[in-house]
GUNUTOR-224423 format. One record per atom (N, C-alpha, C): residue in three letters; atom name; x, y, z. Coordinates in nm, 4 decimals, always signed. Example, Ala and Ser with C-alpha at 12.3 -4.5 7.8 and 13.67 -1.06 7.14 Angstrom:
<atoms>
+------+------+----------+----------+----------+
! code ! site !       c1 !       c2 !       c3 !
+------+------+----------+----------+----------+
!  Ala !    N !  +1.3190 !  -0.5690 !  +0.7800 !
!  Ala !   CA !  +1.2300 !  -0.4500 !  +0.7800 !
!  Ala !    C !  +1.3200 !  -0.3300 !  +0.7800 !
!  Ser !    N !  +1.2850 !  -0.2250 !  +0.7080 !
!  Ser !   CA !  +1.3670 !  -0.1060 !  +0.7140 !
!  Ser !    C !  +1.2900 !  +0.0030 !  +0.7870 !
+------+------+----------+----------+----------+
</atoms>
This chain:
<atoms>
+------+------+----------+----------+----------+
! code ! site !       c1 !       c2 !       c3 !
+------+------+----------+----------+----------+
!  Unk !    N !  -6.1321 !  -2.2830 !  -1.3579 !
!  Unk !   CA !  -6.0055 !  -2.2381 !  -1.4494 !
!  Unk !    C !  -5.9658 !  -2.2762 !  -1.3779 !
!  Unk !    N !  -5.8891 !  -2.2130 !  -1.3485 !
!  Unk !   CA !  -5.7382 !  -2.1753 !  -1.3123 !
!  Unk !    C !  -5.7117 !  -2.3562 !  -1.1710 !
!  Unk !    N !  -5.7784 !  -2.4280 !  -1.1195 !
!  Unk !   CA !  -5.7399 !  -2.4949 !  -1.1279 !
!  Unk !    C !  -5.7120 !  -2.6138 !  -1.2090 !
!  Unk !    N !  -5.7765 !  -2.6229 !  -1.2867 !
!  Unk !   CA !  -5.7435 !  -2.7465 !  -1.3286 !
!  Unk !    C !  -5.6647 !  -2.8059 !  -1.4883 !
!  Unk !    N !  -5.5902 !  -2.6452 !  -1.4668 !
!  Unk !   CA !  -5.4547 !  -2.6254 !  -1.5644 !
!  Unk !    C !  -5.3595 !  -2.6558 !  -1.4580 !
!  Unk !    N !  -5.2242 !  -2.7612 !  -1.6299 !
!  Unk !   CA !  -5.1146 !  -2.8219 !  -1.5507 !
!  Unk !    C !  -4.9601 !  -2.6891 !  -1.4959 !
!  Unk !    N !  -4.8698 !  -2.7868 !  -1.3927 !
!  Unk !   CA !  -4.8167 !  -2.7312 !  -1.3489 !
!  Unk !    C !  -4.7661 !  -2.6157 !  -1.4760 !
!  Unk !    N !  -4.6997 !  -2.6786 !  -1.5689 !
!  Unk !   CA !  -4.6434 !  -2.6672 !  -1.6901 !
!  Unk !    C !  -4.6669 !  -2.4908 !  -1.7189 !
!  Unk !    N !  -4.8193 !  -2.5354 !  -1.7369 !
!  Unk !   CA !  -4.8936 !  -2.3221 !  -1.7669 !
!  Unk !    C !  -4.8549 !  -2.2678 !  -1.6566 !
!  Unk !    N !  -4.9446 !  -2.3135 !  -1.5609 !
!  Unk !   CA !  -4.7821 !  -2.2422 !  -1.4092 !
!  Unk !    C !  -4.7027 !  -2.1653 !  -1.4111 !
!  Unk !    N !  -4.6157 !  -2.2468 !  -1.4623 !
!  Unk !   CA !  -4.4988 !  -2.2364 !  -1.4481 !
!  Unk !    C !  -4.4154 !  -2.1288 !  -1.5922 !
!  Unk !    N !  -4.5159 !  -2.1474 !  -1.7163 !
!  Unk !   CA !  -4.5323 !  -2.0822 !  -1.8211 !
!  Unk !    C !  -4.5547 !  -1.9020 !  -1.7574 !
!  Unk !    N !  -4.6324 !  -1.9099 !  -1.7248 !
!  Unk !   CA !  -4.7503 !  -1.7882 !  -1.6669 !
!  Unk !    C !  -4.5422 !  -1.7357 !  -1.6138 !
!  Unk !    N !  -4.5544 !  -1.7804 !  -1.4504 !
!  Unk !   CA !  -4.4829 !  -1.7613 !  -1.3519 !
!  Unk !    C !  -4.3539 !  -1.6375 !  -1.4332 !
!  Unk !    N !  -4.3523 !  -1.7463 !  -1.5670 !
!  Unk !   CA !  -4.1821 !  -1.6764 !  -1.6387 !
!  Unk !    C !  -4.2118 !  -1.6304 !  -1.7197 !
!  Unk !    N !  -4.3607 !  -1.5357 !  -1.7730 !
!  Unk !   CA !  -4.3831 !  -1.4707 !  -1.8388 !
!  Unk !    C !  -4.3715 !  -1.3197 !  -1.8119 !
!  Unk !    N !  -4.4034 !  -1.3619 !  -1.5990 !
!  Unk !   CA !  -4.5040 !  -1.2111 !  -1.6071 !
!  Unk !    C !  -4.3476 !  -1.1426 !  -1.4945 !
!  Unk !    N !  -4.2552 !  -1.2786 !  -1.4825 !
!  Unk !   CA !  -4.1436 !  -1.2393 !  -1.4095 !
!  Unk !    C !  -4.0383 !  -1.1897 !  -1.5436 !
!  Unk !    N !  -4.0280 !  -1.1850 !  -1.7158 !
!  Unk !   CA !  -3.9692 !  -1.1228 !  -1.7621 !
!  Unk !    C !  -4.0294 !  -1.0354 !  -1.8190 !
!  Unk !    N !  -4.2054 !  -0.9918 !  -1.7664 !
!  Unk !   CA !  -4.2147 !  -0.8728 !  -1.7969 !
!  Unk !    C !  -4.1735 !  -0.7286 !  -1.7085 !
!  Unk !    N !  -4.1177 !  -0.8118 !  -1.5600 !
!  Unk !   CA !  -4.1289 !  -0.6996 !  -1.4827 !
!  Unk !    C !  -4.0015 !  -0.6542 !  -1.4407 !
!  Unk !    N !  -3.9193 !  -0.7752 !  -1.5255 !
!  Unk !   CA !  -3.7316 !  -0.7599 !  -1.5071 !
!  Unk !    C !  -3.8075 !  -0.6413 !  -1.7009 !
!  Unk !    N !  -3.8046 !  -0.6274 !  -1.7463 !
!  Unk !   CA !  -3.8017 !  -0.5421 !  -1.9292 !
!  Unk !    C !  -3.8614 !  -0.4002 !  -1.8281 !
!  Unk !    N !  -3.9430 !  -0.4044 !  -1.7826 !
!  Unk !   CA !  -3.9850 !  -0.2624 !  -1.6910 !
!  Unk !    C !  -3.9082 !  -0.2669 !  -1.6055 !
!  Unk !    N !  -3.8555 !  -0.2880 !  -1.5371 !
!  Unk !   CA !  -3.7630 !  -0.2191 !  -1.4330 !
!  Unk !    C !  -3.6806 !  -0.2317 !  -1.5458 !
!  Unk !    N !  -3.6256 !  -0.2689 !  -1.5856 !
!  Unk !   CA !  -3.5000 !  -0.1946 !  -1.6965 !
!  Unk !    C !  -3.5581 !  -0.0536 !  -1.7894 !
!  Unk !    N !  -3.6774 !  -0.0347 !  -1.7914 !
!  Unk !   CA !  -3.6961 !  +0.0398 !  -1.8546 !
!  Unk !    C !  -3.6421 !  +0.1537 !  -1.8195 !
!  Unk !    N !  -3.7285 !  +0.1766 !  -1.6859 !
!  Unk !   CA !  -3.7749 !  +0.2512 !  -1.5703 !
!  Unk !    C !  -3.5792 !  +0.3150 !  -1.5320 !
!  Unk !    N !  -3.5426 !  +0.2091 !  -1.5551 !
!  Unk !   CA !  -3.4013 !  +0.1755 !  -1.4645 !
!  Unk !    C !  -3.3737 !  +0.3081 !  -1.5314 !
!  Unk !    N !  -3.3361 !  +0.3067 !  -1.6401 !
!  Unk !   CA !  -3.2872 !  +0.4246 !  -1.7580 !
!  Unk !    C !  -3.3684 !  +0.5967 !  -1.7605 !
!  Unk !    N !  -3.4497 !  +0.5172 !  -1.8025 !
!  Unk !   CA !  -3.5666 !  +0.6189 !  -1.7617 !
!  Unk !    C !  -3.5537 !  +0.7796 !  -1.6698 !
!  Unk !    N !  -3.4956 !  +0.6435 !  -1.5317 !
!  Unk !   CA !  -3.4822 !  +0.7386 !  -1.4168 !
!  Unk !    C !  -3.3333 !  +0.8135 !  -1.4295 !
!  Unk !    N !  -3.2596 !  +0.7436 !  -1.4433 !
!  Unk !   CA !  -3.0729 !  +0.7846 !  -1.4528 !
!  Unk !    C !  -3.0928 !  +0.9143 !  -1.5805 !
!  Unk !    N !  -3.1612 !  +0.9532 !  -1.7130 !
!  Unk !   CA !  -3.1973 !  +0.9801 !  -1.7762 !
!  Unk !    C !  -3.2477 !  +1.1361 !  -1.6585 !
!  Unk !    N !  -3.3678 !  +1.1036 !  -1.6071 !
!  Unk !   CA !  -3.4153 !  +1.2110 !  -1.6002 !
!  Unk !    C !  -3.2783 !  +1.3045 !  -1.4838 !
!  Unk !    N !  -3.2560 !  +1.2368 !  -1.4329 !
!  Unk !   CA !  -3.2311 !  +1.2338 !  -1.2893 !
!  Unk !    C !  -3.0157 !  +1.3477 !  -1.3844 !
!  Unk !    N !  -2.9813 !  +1.2659 !  -1.4289 !
!  Unk !   CA !  -2.9206 !  +1.3763 !  -1.5688 !
!  Unk !    C !  -2.9382 !  +1.5019 !  -1.6048 !
!  Unk !    N !  -3.0702 !  +1.5162 !  -1.6439 !
!  Unk !   CA !  -3.1104 !  +1.6144 !  -1.7100 !
!  Unk !    C !  -3.1447 !  +1.7319 !  -1.5834 !
!  Unk !    N !  -3.2255 !  +1.6973 !  -1.5388 !
!  Unk !   CA !  -3.2043 !  +1.7411 !  -1.3834 !
!  Unk !    C !  -3.0339 !  +1.8103 !  -1.2967 !
!  Unk !    N !  -3.0177 !  +1.7619 !  -1.3378 !
!  Unk !   CA !  -2.8328 !  +1.7945 !  -1.3112 !
!  Unk !    C !  -2.8772 !  +1.8962 !  -1.3666 !
!  Unk !    N !  -2.8576 !  +1.9150 !  -1.4603 !
!  Unk !   CA !  -2.8090 !  +1.9812 !  -1.5725 !
!  Unk !    C !  -2.8828 !  +2.1562 !  -1.6161 !
!  Unk !    N !  -3.0178 !  +2.1255 !  -1.5611 !
!  Unk !   CA !  -3.1174 !  +2.1716 !  -1.5508 !
!  Unk !    C !  -3.0508 !  +2.2809 !  -1.4190 !
!  Unk !    N !  -3.0598 !  +2.2177 !  -1.2916 !
!  Unk !   CA !  -3.0324 !  +2.2443 !  -1.1787 !
!  Unk !    C !  -2.8451 !  +2.3682 !  -1.2345 !
!  Unk !    N !  -2.7362 !  +2.3157 !  -1.2871 !
!  Unk !   CA !  -2.6912 !  +2.3920 !  -1.2938 !
!  Unk !    C !  -2.6701 !  +2.4838 !  -1.3808 !
!  Unk !    N !  -2.7551 !  +2.5071 !  -1.4784 !
!  Unk !   CA !  -2.8073 !  +2.6064 !  -1.6361 !
!  Unk !    C !  -2.9024 !  +2.7270 !  -1.5322 !
!  Unk !    N !  -2.9633 !  +2.6907 !  -1.3994 !
!  Unk !   CA !  -3.0648 !  +2.8017 !  -1.3370 !
!  Unk !    C !  -2.8642 !  +2.8409 !  -1.2675 !
!  Unk !    N !  -2.8582 !  +2.8006 !  -1.1487 !
!  Unk !   CA !  -2.7404 !  +2.8759 !  -1.0891 !
!  Unk !    C !  -2.6711 !  +2.9766 !  -1.1949 !
!  Unk !    N !  -2.6213 !  +2.8214 !  -1.2910 !
!  Unk !   CA !  -2.5598 !  +2.9562 !  -1.3954 !
!  Unk !    C !  -2.5982 !  +3.1189 !  -1.4501 !
!  Unk !    N !  -2.7480 !  +3.1483 !  -1.4411 !
!  Unk !   CA !  -2.8300 !  +3.2173 !  -1.4920 !
!  Unk !    C !  -2.8931 !  +3.2550 !  -1.3800 !
!  Unk !    N !  -2.8683 !  +3.2637 !  -1.2299 !
!  Unk !   CA !  -2.8785 !  +3.3367 !  -1.1023 !
!  Unk !    C !  -2.8004 !  +3.4696 !  -1.1218 !
!  Unk !    N !  -2.9595 !  +3.5625 !  -1.1016 !
!  Unk !   CA !  -2.8875 !  +3.7069 !  -1.0109 !
!  Unk !    C !  -2.8680 !  +3.7364 !  -1.1990 !
!  Unk !    N !  -2.9256 !  +3.7147 !  -1.2301 !
!  Unk !   CA !  -2.9012 !  +3.7847 !  -1.4420 !
!  Unk !    C !  -3.0580 !  +3.8714 !  -1.4597 !
!  Unk !    N !  -3.0934 !  +3.9245 !  -1.5258 !
!  Unk !   CA !  -3.1724 !  +3.9881 !  -1.5659 !
!  Unk !    C !  -3.2958 !  +3.9127 !  -1.5959 !
!  Unk !    N !  -3.2635 !  +3.7693 !  -1.5767 !
!  Unk !   CA !  -3.4015 !  +3.7239 !  -1.6554 !
!  Unk !    C !  -3.5050 !  +3.7426 !  -1.5089 !
!  Unk !    N !  -3.5893 !  +3.6992 !  -1.5740 !
!  Unk !   CA !  -3.6849 !  +3.6576 !  -1.4382 !
!  Unk !    C !  -3.8202 !  +3.5671 !  -1.4669 !
!  Unk !    N !  -3.8099 !  +3.5197 !  -1.5982 !
!  Unk !   CA !  -3.8947 !  +3.4301 !  -1.6326 !
!  Unk !    C !  -3.8078 !  +3.3405 !  -1.6795 !
!  Unk !    N !  -3.7803 !  +3.1897 !  -1.5467 !
!  Unk !   CA !  -3.7360 !  +3.0571 !  -1.5285 !
!  Unk !    C !  -3.7082 !  +2.9825 !  -1.6480 !
!  Unk !    N !  -3.8616 !  +3.0280 !  -1.7065 !
!  Unk !   CA !  -3.8516 !  +2.8822 !  -1.7866 !
!  Unk !    C !  -3.7684 !  +2.8898 !  -1.8866 !
!  Unk !    N !  -3.7760 !  +3.0102 !  -1.9455 !
!  Unk !   CA !  -3.6883 !  +3.0557 !  -2.0775 !
!  Unk !    C !  -3.5353 !  +2.9933 !  -2.0280 !
!  Unk !    N !  -3.4696 !  +2.9920 !  -1.9135 !
!  Unk !   CA !  -3.3259 !  +2.9157 !  -1.8994 !
!  Unk !    C !  -3.2634 !  +2.7898 !  -1.9669 !
!  Unk !    N !  -3.4111 !  +2.7644 !  -1.9299 !
!  Unk !   CA !  -3.3634 !  +2.5694 !  -2.0283 !
!  Unk !    C !  -3.3425 !  +2.6568 !  -2.1065 !
!  Unk !    N !  -3.3982 !  +2.7667 !  -2.2118 !
!  Unk !   CA !  -3.3051 !  +2.7248 !  -2.3553 !
!  Unk !    C !  -3.1875 !  +2.7494 !  -2.3970 !
!  Unk !    N !  -3.1052 !  +2.8411 !  -2.2878 !
!  Unk !   CA !  -2.9535 !  +2.8043 !  -2.2757 !
!  Unk !    C !  -2.8803 !  +2.7269 !  -2.1790 !
!  Unk !    N !  -2.8242 !  +2.6022 !  -2.3188 !
!  Unk !   CA !  -2.7810 !  +2.4830 !  -2.2490 !
!  Unk !    C !  -2.6913 !  +2.5376 !  -2.2180 !
!  Unk !    N !  -2.5872 !  +2.4173 !  -2.1091 !
!  Unk !   CA !  -2.4774 !  +2.4243 !  -2.0925 !
!  Unk !    C !  -2.4350 !  +2.2705 !  -2.0750 !
!  Unk !    N !  -2.3412 !  +2.2376 !  -2.1457 !
!  Unk !   CA !  -2.2878 !  +2.1063 !  -2.1335 !
!  Unk !    C !  -2.1982 !  +2.0448 !  -2.0692 !
!  Unk !    N !  -2.2459 !  +1.9141 !  -1.9400 !
!  Unk !   CA !  -2.1427 !  +1.8853 !  -1.8516 !
!  Unk !    C !  -2.0819 !  +1.8293 !  -1.8631 !
!  Unk !    N !  -1.8793 !  +1.7785 !  -1.9233 !
!  Unk !   CA !  -1.8569 !  +1.6818 !  -1.9220 !
!  Unk !    C !  -1.7279 !  +1.6360 !  -1.8109 !
!  Unk !    N !  -1.7087 !  +1.5283 !  -1.7722 !
!  Unk !   CA !  -1.6703 !  +1.4369 !  -1.6356 !
!  Unk !    C !  -1.5390 !  +1.4596 !  -1.7106 !
!  Unk !    N !  -1.4402 !  +1.3761 !  -1.7014 !
!  Unk !   CA !  -1.2631 !  +1.3320 !  -1.6960 !
!  Unk !    C !  -1.2278 !  +1.2315 !  -1.5475 !
!  Unk !    N !  -1.1843 !  +1.1557 !  -1.6201 !
!  Unk !   CA !  -1.0336 !  +1.0984 !  -1.4759 !
!  Unk !    C !  -0.9909 !  +1.0180 !  -1.4952 !
!  Unk !    N !  -0.8248 !  +1.0834 !  -1.4589 !
!  Unk !   CA !  -0.6886 !  +1.0736 !  -1.4913 !
!  Unk !    C !  -0.6869 !  +0.9506 !  -1.3831 !
!  Unk !    N !  -0.6062 !  +0.8499 !  -1.3998 !
!  Unk !   CA !  -0.5281 !  +0.7427 !  -1.3205 !
!  Unk !    C !  -0.3936 !  +0.7567 !  -1.3082 !
!  Unk !    N !  -0.2981 !  +0.7562 !  -1.2496 !
!  Unk !   CA !  -0.1938 !  +0.7474 !  -1.2116 !
!  Unk !    C !  -0.1574 !  +0.6269 !  -1.1996 !
!  Unk !    N !  -0.0862 !  +0.4642 !  -1.2172 !
!  Unk !   CA !  -0.1058 !  +0.3982 !  -1.1019 !
!  Unk !    C !  +0.0481 !  +0.3700 !  -1.1498 !
!  Unk !    N !  +0.1770 !  +0.3746 !  -0.9624 !
!  Unk !   CA !  +0.2727 !  +0.3316 !  -1.0049 !
!  Unk !    C !  +0.2822 !  +0.2192 !  -0.9560 !
!  Unk !    N !  +0.3599 !  +0.0400 !  -0.9952 !
!  Unk !   CA !  +0.3558 !  -0.0398 !  -0.8850 !
!  Unk !    C !  +0.4963 !  -0.0212 !  -0.8584 !
!  Unk !    N !  +0.5094 !  -0.0362 !  -0.7831 !
!  Unk !   CA !  +0.6227 !  -0.0102 !  -0.6547 !
!  Unk !    C !  +0.7420 !  -0.1302 !  -0.6977 !
!  Unk !    N !  +0.8624 !  -0.1009 !  -0.7091 !
!  Unk !   CA !  +0.9657 !  -0.2414 !  -0.7001 !
!  Unk !    C !  +1.0150 !  -0.2632 !  -0.5968 !
!  Unk !    N !  +1.0620 !  -0.3933 !  -0.6198 !
!  Unk !   CA !  +1.1645 !  -0.5012 !  -0.5213 !
!  Unk !    C !  +1.1238 !  -0.5682 !  -0.5103 !
!  Unk !    N !  +1.1818 !  -0.6935 !  -0.4057 !
!  Unk !   CA !  +1.1498 !  -0.8194 !  -0.4803 !
!  Unk !    C !  +1.0360 !  -0.8779 !  -0.3510 !
!  Unk !    N !  +1.0329 !  -0.7765 !  -0.2404 !
!  Unk !   CA !  +0.9424 !  -0.8101 !  -0.1163 !
!  Unk !    C !  +0.7778 !  -0.7961 !  -0.2141 !
!  Unk !    N !  +0.7670 !  -0.7307 !  -0.3302 !
!  Unk !   CA !  +0.6293 !  -0.5942 !  -0.3264 !
!  Unk !    C !  +0.5476 !  -0.8011 !  -0.4073 !
!  Unk !    N !  +0.5608 !  -0.7839 !  -0.4673 !
!  Unk !   CA !  +0.5861 !  -0.8695 !  -0.5397 !
!  Unk !    C !  +0.4971 !  -1.0331 !  -0.5439 !
!  Unk !    N !  +0.4033 !  -1.0875 !  -0.5399 !
!  Unk !   CA !  +0.4468 !  -1.2529 !  -0.4643 !
!  Unk !    C !  +0.3218 !  -1.3167 !  -0.5751 !
!  Unk !    N !  +0.4106 !  -1.4238 !  -0.6291 !
!  Unk !   CA !  +0.3076 !  -1.5072 !  -0.6966 !
!  Unk !    C !  +0.2478 !  -1.6967 !  -0.7242 !
!  Unk !    N !  +0.1674 !  -1.6741 !  -0.6564 !
!  Unk !   CA !  +0.2209 !  -1.8794 !  -0.5943 !
!  Unk !    C !  +0.1221 !  -1.9477 !  -0.6364 !
!  Unk !    N !  +0.1344 !  -2.0232 !  -0.7060 !
!  Unk !   CA !  +0.0588 !  -2.1352 !  -0.7440 !
!  Unk !    C !  +0.1030 !  -2.2532 !  -0.6220 !
!  Unk !    N !  -0.0661 !  -2.2946 !  -0.5693 !
!  Unk !   CA !  -0.1416 !  -2.4250 !  -0.4045 !
!  Unk !    C !  -0.1666 !  -2.5573 !  -0.5657 !
!  Unk !    N !  -0.1044 !  -2.6407 !  -0.5574 !
!  Unk !   CA !  -0.2061 !  -2.7368 !  -0.6129 !
!  Unk !    C !  -0.2542 !  -2.8355 !  -0.5161 !
!  Unk !    N !  -0.4233 !  -2.7951 !  -0.4867 !
!  Unk !   CA !  -0.4936 !  -2.9423 !  -0.3837 !
!  Unk !    C !  -0.5106 !  -3.0201 !  -0.4132 !
!  Unk !    N !  -0.5936 !  -3.0940 !  -0.3366 !
!  Unk !   CA !  -0.5854 !  -3.2254 !  -0.3877 !
!  Unk !    C !  -0.6971 !  -3.2770 !  -0.4631 !
!  Unk !    N !  -0.7029 !  -3.3268 !  -0.5656 !
!  Unk !   CA !  -0.8033 !  -3.3899 !  -0.6776 !
!  Unk !    C !  -0.7716 !  -3.2814 !  -0.8426 !
!  Unk !    N !  -0.6317 !  -3.1936 !  -0.7748 !
!  Unk !   CA !  -0.6132 !  -3.1583 !  -0.9385 !
!  Unk !    C !  -0.6833 !  -2.9842 !  -0.9622 !
!  Unk !    N !  -0.6839 !  -2.8743 !  -0.8202 !
!  Unk !   CA !  -0.7754 !  -2.7916 !  -0.8293 !
!  Unk !    C !  -0.6177 !  -2.6662 !  -0.7711 !
!  Unk !    N !  -0.5859 !  -2.5603 !  -0.8724 !
!  Unk !   CA !  -0.4916 !  -2.5050 !  -0.8197 !
!  Unk !    C !  -0.5423 !  -2.3378 !  -0.8522 !
!  Unk !    N !  -0.5222 !  -2.2997 !  -0.6733 !
!  Unk !   CA !  -0.5460 !  -2.1857 !  -0.6517 !
!  Unk !    C !  -0.3927 !  -2.1023 !  -0.7566 !
!  Unk !    N !  -0.4270 !  -1.9580 !  -0.7715 !
!  Unk !   CA !  -0.2979 !  -1.9105 !  -0.7645 !
!  Unk !    C !  -0.3607 !  -1.7698 !  -0.6359 !
!  Unk !    N !  -0.2328 !  -1.7163 !  -0.6177 !
!  Unk !   CA !  -0.2067 !  -1.6365 !  -0.5451 !
!  Unk !    C !  -0.1236 !  -1.5363 !  -0.6149 !
!  Unk !    N !  -0.1540 !  -1.3604 !  -0.6105 !
!  Unk !   CA !  -0.0822 !  -1.3039 !  -0.6524 !
!  Unk !    C !  -0.0982 !  -1.0867 !  -0.5728 !
!  Unk !    N !  -0.0258 !  -1.0796 !  -0.5080 !
!  Unk !   CA !  +0.0597 !  -0.9984 !  -0.4663 !
!  Unk !    C !  +0.1374 !  -0.8274 !  -0.5278 !
!  Unk !    N !  +0.0836 !  -0.7045 !  -0.4478 !
!  Unk !   CA !  +0.1282 !  -0.6987 !  -0.6009 !
!  Unk !    C !  +0.1473 !  -0.4922 !  -0.5002 !
!  Unk !    N !  +0.2385 !  -0.4565 !  -0.4549 !
!  Unk !   CA !  +0.2040 !  -0.2923 !  -0.4055 !
!  Unk !    C !  +0.2007 !  -0.2291 !  -0.5428 !
!  Unk !    N !  +0.0873 !  -0.1819 !  -0.5334 !
!  Unk !   CA !  +0.1172 !  +0.0323 !  -0.5972 !
!  Unk !    C !  +0.0077 !  +0.0853 !  -0.5695 !
!  Unk !    N !  +0.0484 !  +0.2156 !  -0.5690 !
!  Unk !   CA !  +0.0131 !  +0.3614 !  -0.6109 !
!  Unk !    C !  -0.0238 !  +0.4375 !  -0.7184 !
!  Unk !    N !  -0.1440 !  +0.4741 !  -0.6646 !
!  Unk !   CA !  -0.2165 !  +0.5136 !  -0.7657 !
!  Unk !    C !  -0.2974 !  +0.6703 !  -0.6718 !
!  Unk !    N !  -0.2589 !  +0.7598 !  -0.7655 !
!  Unk !   CA !  -0.3286 !  +0.9220 !  -0.7502 !
!  Unk !    C !  -0.4409 !  +0.9093 !  -0.8660 !
!  Unk !    N !  -0.4818 !  +0.9577 !  -0.8509 !
!  Unk !   CA !  -0.6662 !  +0.9637 !  -0.9329 !
!  Unk !    C !  -0.7407 !  +1.1768 !  -0.8975 !
!  Unk !    N !  -0.7258 !  +1.2003 !  -0.9820 !
!  Unk !   CA !  -0.8599 !  +1.3471 !  -1.0107 !
!  Unk !    C !  -0.9385 !  +1.3188 !  -1.0664 !
!  Unk !    N !  -1.0597 !  +1.3477 !  -1.0367 !
!  Unk !   CA !  -1.1808 !  +1.3079 !  -1.1439 !
!  Unk !    C !  -1.2146 !  +1.5412 !  -1.1329 !
!  Unk !    N !  -1.2313 !  +1.5376 !  -1.2791 !
!  Unk !   CA !  -1.3212 !  +1.7392 !  -1.3235 !
!  Unk !    C !  -1.4212 !  +1.6886 !  -1.3814 !
!  Unk !    N !  -1.5269 !  +1.7906 !  -1.2614 !
!  Unk !   CA !  -1.5821 !  +1.8037 !  -1.4382 !
!  Unk !    C !  -1.5953 !  +1.9275 !  -1.4866 !
!  Unk !    N !  -1.6174 !  +1.9366 !  -1.6278 !
!  Unk !   CA !  -1.6322 !  +2.1046 !  -1.6624 !
!  Unk !    C !  -1.8345 !  +2.1305 !  -1.6969 !
!  Unk !    N !  -1.7615 !  +2.2609 !  -1.6853 !
!  Unk !   CA !  -1.9009 !  +2.2946 !  -1.7951 !
!  Unk !    C !  -1.8202 !  +2.3740 !  -1.8941 !
!  Unk !    N !  -1.9057 !  +2.3821 !  -2.0394 !
!  Unk !   CA !  -1.8562 !  +2.4449 !  -2.0991 !
!  Unk !    C !  -1.9960 !  +2.5279 !  -2.1695 !
!  Unk !    N !  -1.9737 !  +2.6670 !  -2.2018 !
!  Unk !   CA !  -2.0850 !  +2.7107 !  -2.2163 !
!  Unk !    C !  -2.0997 !  +2.7595 !  -2.4064 !
!  Unk !    N !  -2.2515 !  +2.7236 !  -2.4612 !
!  Unk !   CA !  -2.1565 !  +2.7280 !  -2.6088 !
!  Unk !    C !  -2.2539 !  +2.8452 !  -2.6282 !
+------+------+----------+----------+----------+
</atoms>
């Protein structure tokens, strides 16, 4: 039965199968990221409650701790005639290429905060 089908039908099956696999991979990616985030929060809660009188660690999850991450960047463009180059080159056939070179300095700080509720 499969040998009597046209190539168009086979291509349709291949496209449909590819779409199903792509959707499944997308859903699994989102689920994996959410699971990793949840396990990270559970680990932080476990470490924060270590040494307390709680011996049943299943109740540790009830005490939720919010995790926040912040990032701060400060970029300074260095001044001067030699630090900024803006060049346009016109090639054969009308293609135009632009080259820009700029010197800058960036200080970045990343902070994770834990707010206990």
